[in-house]
KOLLUM-856777 format. One line per field, with one value per residue (C-alpha): x, y, z. Coordinates in steps of 0.5 Angstrom, whole numbers, plus 2048, in hexadecimal, padded with zeros to 3 digits. Example, Ala and Ser with C-alpha at 12.3 -4.5 7.8 and 13.67 -1.06 7.14 Angstrom:
residues 2
xx	(819_81B) .
yy	(7F7_7FE) .
zz	(810_80E) .
***
This chain:
residues 326
xx	(673_670_675_674_671_675_675_67C_67B_682_685_686_68E_692_693_68C_68A_68B_686_681_682_682_689_68B_685_686_685_67E_67C_678_67A_677_67B_677_67C_67C_680_680_683_680_679_67A_67D_677_672_676_676_66F_66D_66C_66C_673_676_67D_67F_685_686_68A_690_690_688_689_68E_68B_684_688_68C_686_682_67C_67E_679_67E_685_68A_68E_696_694_696_693_695_69C_69E_6A5_6A2_6A8_6A5_69E_6A1_69F_6A0_69F_6A5_6A3_6A2_6AA_6AA_6B1_6B3_6AF_6B0_6AD_6A6_6A6_6A1_69D_696_696_690_68F_689_689_68D_68D_68E_693_697_697_69A_69F_6A1_6A1_6A5_6AA_6AB_6AC_6B1_6B5_6B5_6B4_6AE_6AA_6A2_6A0_69E_69B_693_690_68B_687_682_682_688_684_67D_67A_678_67A_67F_679_675_67A_679_680_681_682_689_68C_68F_68C_690_68F_68A_686_680_680_679_67A_677_67E_682_689_68C_688_68B_692_692_68F_694_68F_693_69A_69B_697_699_695_693_691_695_691_68F_693_69A_69D_698_699_6A0_6A0_69E_6A4_6A6_6AA_6AF_6AF_6B4_6AF_6B0_6B8_6B6_6B1_6B6_6BB_6B6_6B4_6BC_6BD_6B7_6B4_6AD_6A8_6A2_69C_696_690_68F_689_684_67F_679_679_673_675_67C_679_674_67A_681_684_683_689_68E_68B_689_690_693_68E_690_698_696_693_699_69D_699_699_6A1_6A1_69D_6A1_6A7_6A4_6A9_6A4_69F_69F_699_699_69B_6A2_6A8_6AD_6A9_6AD_6B3_6AF_6AD_6B5_6B7_6B1_6B3_6BA_6B8_6B4_6B8_6B2_6AB_6A8_6A2_6A4_69E_69E_6A1_6A8_6AA_6A6_6A7_6AC_6A7_6A1_6A5_6A7_6A0_69D_6A2_6A0_699_69B_69F_699_694_690_691_692_698_69C_699_69D_69D_69A_694_692_691_68E_693_694_699_69F) .
yy	(803_7FD_7FA_7FA_7F3_7F0_7E9_7E6_7E0_7DD_7D6_7D1_7D4_7D3_7DB_7DC_7D8_7DD_7E2_7DC_7DA_7E1_7E0_7E6_7EC_7F2_7F8_7FB_7F6_7F0_7EB_7E4_7E0_7DB_7D5_7D3_7CD_7CE_7D5_7D5_7D4_7DA_7DF_7DD_7DF_7E5_7E8_7E6_7EC_7E7_7EB_7E9_7F0_7ED_7E7_7E3_7E5_7E3_7E8_7E8_7E9_7EF_7F2_7F1_7F4_7FA_7FC_7FB_7FF_7FA_7F7_7F7_7F7_7FA_7F6_7F5_7F3_7EC_7E6_7E0_7DB_7DB_7D4_7D3_7D0_7CC_7C6_7C7_7C5_7BE_7BB_7B4_7B1_7AE_7B5_7B6_7BC_7BB_7C3_7C9_7CB_7C5_7C8_7CD_7CB_7C6_7C5_7C7_7C6_7CC_7CD_7D4_7D8_7DE_7DB_7DE_7D7_7D6_7DE_7DC_7D6_7D9_7DF_7DA_7D5_7DB_7DF_7D9_7D4_7D8_7D4_7D7_7D6_7DA_7D4_7D0_7CE_7CF_7CA_7CD_7C9_7C6_7C1_7BC_7BB_7BD_7C4_7CB_7CD_7D1_7D7_7DC_7E3_7E6_7EC_7EA_7E9_7EF_7EB_7E4_7DE_7D7_7D4_7CE_7CD_7C5_7C4_7BC_7B8_7B7_7BA_7BE_7B8_7B3_7B7_7B7_7AF_7AD_7B2_7B7_7BD_7BC_7C0_7C3_7C9_7CD_7CE_7C6_7C0_7BB_7B4_7B0_7B2_7AD_7A8_7A7_7A6_7AB_7B1_7B4_7BB_7BF_7C1_7BB_7BF_7C5_7C6_7C8_7CC_7D0_7D1_7D3_7D8_7DB_7DC_7DF_7E4_7E5_7E3_7DE_7DE_7E2_7DE_7E2_7E8_7EB_7F0_7F4_7F6_7FE_800_7FD_800_807_807_805_807_806_7FE_7FD_7FE_7FA_7F4_7F4_7F4_7EE_7EA_7EB_7E9_7E3_7E1_7E2_7DD_7D8_7D8_7D7_7D1_7CE_7CF_7CB_7C6_7C2_7BD_7BD_7C1_7BE_7B7_7BA_7B7_7BC_7C2_7C6_7C4_7C7_7CD_7CE_7CD_7D2_7D7_7D7_7D7_7DD_7E0_7E1_7DE_7DD_7E1_7E8_7ED_7F4_7F8_7F9_7F2_7EF_7F5_7F0_7EB_7EF_7F3_7EC_7EA_7F1_7F0_7E9_7EB_7F1_7EC_7E7_7EC_7EC_7F4_7F9_7FD_7FC_7FF_802_7FD_802_802_7FB_7FC_800_804_800_804_7FF) .
zz	(7D7_7D3_7CE_7C6_7C4_7BE_7BA_7B8_7B3_7B2_7B1_7B7_7B9_7BF_7BE_7BE_7C4_7CA_7C6_7C6_7CD_7CF_7D3_7CF_7CE_7C9_7CD_7CD_7C8_7CA_7C5_7C3_7BE_7BA_7B7_7B0_7AD_7A6_7A4_79D_7A0_7A5_79F_79B_7A1_7A3_79C_79B_7A0_7A6_7AC_7B0_7B2_7B2_7AE_7AB_7A4_79E_79D_795_795_79A_796_78F_792_796_78F_78B_790_791_798_79D_7A3_7A6_7A8_7AF_7AE_7B1_7AE_7B1_7AB_7A8_7A4_7A0_79A_797_799_796_78F_78D_787_783_782_77B_778_779_77D_781_781_782_77B_779_77B_775_770_775_777_77E_783_788_78D_78B_786_78A_791_795_796_78E_78E_792_78F_788_78A_78E_788_783_788_78B_785_77F_77D_777_779_773_76F_775_774_77B_77D_782_787_78E_790_794_790_78A_789_78A_790_794_791_790_78C_78C_787_780_77D_77A_774_771_774_772_777_776_77B_77D_77B_77C_781_784_789_787_78B_787_780_783_784_77D_77A_777_77B_77C_783_789_78D_792_799_79A_799_794_798_793_796_79A_797_790_78E_788_78C_78F_791_78C_792_796_79B_79B_7A3_7A2_79C_7A0_7A5_7A0_79C_7A3_7A5_79D_79D_7A4_7A1_7A5_7A0_7A3_7A1_7A5_7A8_7AD_7AA_7AD_7AA_7A7_7AB_7B1_7B1_7AE_7B4_7B9_7B7_7BE_7BD_7B9_7BE_7C4_7BF_7BC_7C3_7C5_7BF_7C1_7C8_7C6_7C2_7C8_7CC_7C6_7C6_7CE_7CD_7C7_7CC_7D2_7D5_7D9_7D7_7D0_7CD_7C6_7C3_7C0_7C3_7C1_7C2_7C6_7C1_7BC_7C0_7C1_7BA_7B7_7BC_7BA_7B2_7B3_7B9_7BD_7BB_7B4_7B4_7B5_7B4_7B2_7AC_7AD_7AE_7A8_7A3_79F_79F_79D_798_795_795_792_78C_78B_78A_785_781_781_77E_785_786_782_786_78C_792_798_79D_7A2_79D_79F_7A6_7AC_7B1_7B7_7BB_7BA) .
***
């Protein structure tokens, strides 16, 4: 019996590599992996209707579209991108921002107000640090160049927010250096960090704070998930389980590679120590797939999306994913 040919568009992640090289093969599926370096470019192409059968997608956009009833996809509880975001809040020292609460009422740059990274950062600042963000003016645009951050079309906000589109001929990084904005937060760090004396992280000890955050909350923030085009899934509902198992097997292969004790395969001198430390913090490994192991994280993100006027109701987590037979 011939296998079902499917395409997967995804970032160049170690946890995907075994699928790309076909070391791991999903049962009954002939999977071709296409790699994209820039997530926003991929998301825009996925949402424009380009014919990838499966793809990496913004978690916040998938949830917002699913709750609205406009999503062209179903999702697997596979999370190829997770990032702690304490270290992604960068300020200009001249603005006098010394503590998180000093962000109140400021002009803050963000690539996209609705991007998952920004949702997590805002929620963390509110929950952990009591920051009132209601008076912030959000200056939206690309961090490293003039113009917009891709060509997104997320569902409209349910309540007006002070968002100013950066229409200057300068990047958000340029605006931060010159003092036209006071801070930047989001998914990428501004190039001036580490090069300009006034541009610093809000949390210089972010790594320790992120470990503490995980120990207190059990949350390792999810950025992206894997979606399947609805027509593909509806015609072949059986594919969810073998795809899920294959993603999990590919991740296992990546962890084996990270723990390789022979000739180092990366240029990180203390990689094995970092792997051991990470396993200790997470009591295993940090990229768990499935609903139950991620319920707290997903419910927190849904709560933030509702708080930030991106969804009209709090859906059950099971509404957002197909059954993969965990």
